[in-house]
C-alpha positions in Angstrom: -34.1 67.2 -96.0 -36.5 68.9 -98.4 -37.8 67.4 -101.7 -40.0 69.2 -104.2 -41.7 66.8 -106.6 -43.0 68.9 -109.5 -45.8 68.0 -111.9 -46.8 64.6 -110.5 -50.2 63.0 -110.9 -51.6 62.7 -107.3 -54.2 60.3 -105.9 -54.9 61.0 -102.2 -56.8 58.6 -102.6 -59.2 60.7 -104.8 -57.6 61.9 -108.1 -56.3 65.4 -107.5 -54.6 65.8 -110.9 -51.1 67.2 -111.6 -49.6 68.8 -108.5 -46.4 70.0 -107.0 -45.6 68.2 -103.7 -43.2 69.5 -101.0 -41.8 67.1 -98.4 -39.7 67.9 -95.4 -38.0 65.0 -93.6 -40.2 62.5 -95.5 -43.5 64.2 -94.5 -45.7 65.9 -97.0 -46.1 69.5 -96.0 -47.7 71.1 -99.1 -49.6 70.0 -102.2 -50.4 72.7 -104.7 -51.3 72.9 -108.4 -48.5 72.0 -110.8 -46.1 74.9 -111.4 -47.1 76.9 -108.3 -44.3 75.9 -105.9 -40.9 77.2 -107.0 -37.5 76.3 -105.6 -36.7 79.9 -104.5 -35.6 81.3 -101.2 -36.3 78.9 -98.4 -36.7 76.0 -100.9 -33.4 76.7 -102.8 -31.8 73.8 -101.1 -34.6 71.3 -101.9 -34.0 68.3 -104.1 -36.0 68.8 -107.2 -37.7 65.7 -108.7 -39.4 65.7 -112.0 -42.7 63.9 -111.5 -43.8 63.9 -115.2 -45.3 60.6 -116.1 -45.3 59.4 -112.4 -48.1 58.7 -109.9 -48.1 59.6 -106.2 -50.5 57.5 -104.1 -50.9 56.7 -100.4 -49.0 53.6 -99.3 -50.8 50.3 -99.8 -51.6 47.9 -97.0 -51.1 44.2 -97.7 -53.1 42.4 -95.0 -51.7 38.9 -95.7 -47.9 38.6 -96.0 -45.8 35.5 -95.1 -42.9 37.6 -93.9 -41.0 34.5 -92.9 -41.7 32.8 -96.2 -44.4 30.4 -97.2 -44.9 26.7 -97.7 -43.0 24.1 -95.8 -45.9 21.7 -95.3 -44.0 19.1 -97.5 -40.7 19.7 -95.7 -38.0 22.2 -95.9 -37.5 21.7 -99.6 -40.7 23.4 -100.5 -40.4 26.5 -98.4 -40.4 29.9 -100.1 -38.0 32.7 -99.2 -38.5 35.3 -96.5 -39.9 38.7 -97.5 -37.4 41.5 -98.2 -37.9 45.2 -97.8 -37.4 45.7 -101.6 -39.9 43.0 -102.4 -42.5 44.6 -100.1 -42.1 48.2 -101.1 -41.4 47.8 -104.8 -45.0 48.4 -105.8 -46.0 50.9 -103.1 -46.8 48.6 -100.1 -45.9 50.5 -96.9 -47.7 48.4 -94.3 -48.0 44.6 -94.0 -49.8 42.2 -91.6 -47.5 39.3 -91.0 -49.0 35.7 -91.1 -47.4 32.6 -89.8 -49.1 30.1 -92.1 -49.3 26.3 -91.3 -45.7 25.7 -90.6 -45.5 26.0 -86.8 -42.2 24.1 -86.5 -39.9 26.1 -88.7 -41.6 29.4 -87.9 -43.0 30.9 -84.7 -44.5 34.1 -83.4 -41.1 35.3 -81.9 -39.4 34.9 -85.3 -42.2 36.7 -87.0 -42.0 39.7 -84.6 -38.2 39.7 -84.9 -38.3 39.7 -88.7 -40.9 42.5 -89.0 -39.0 44.6 -86.5 -35.9 44.0 -88.6 -37.7 45.2 -91.7 -38.9 48.3 -90.0 
């Protein structure tokens, strides 16, 4: 599947300015100055996305995420919910490092690995 994002403000991570970005199968294959990639010929089947007013950045890495939820030291009543894919990716996070925290009874390494594989 091809997508052409036109006129988007790109940080890679340095500021590149307004660009057109072509992706094929969710991989960036071309970044050129805004207005220089047109959806003609080979690209006529590409999904066109208007990037005006949007930012494109590399995915963020969150190095401390309680994927299985947090809390619990005071009992099950003060545990916080498990992470969701929507909650993780909503603000551009694409990679997390899962942490167990201090609750070694309600959570363990096997559960952490299973949850993160489930999110993947």
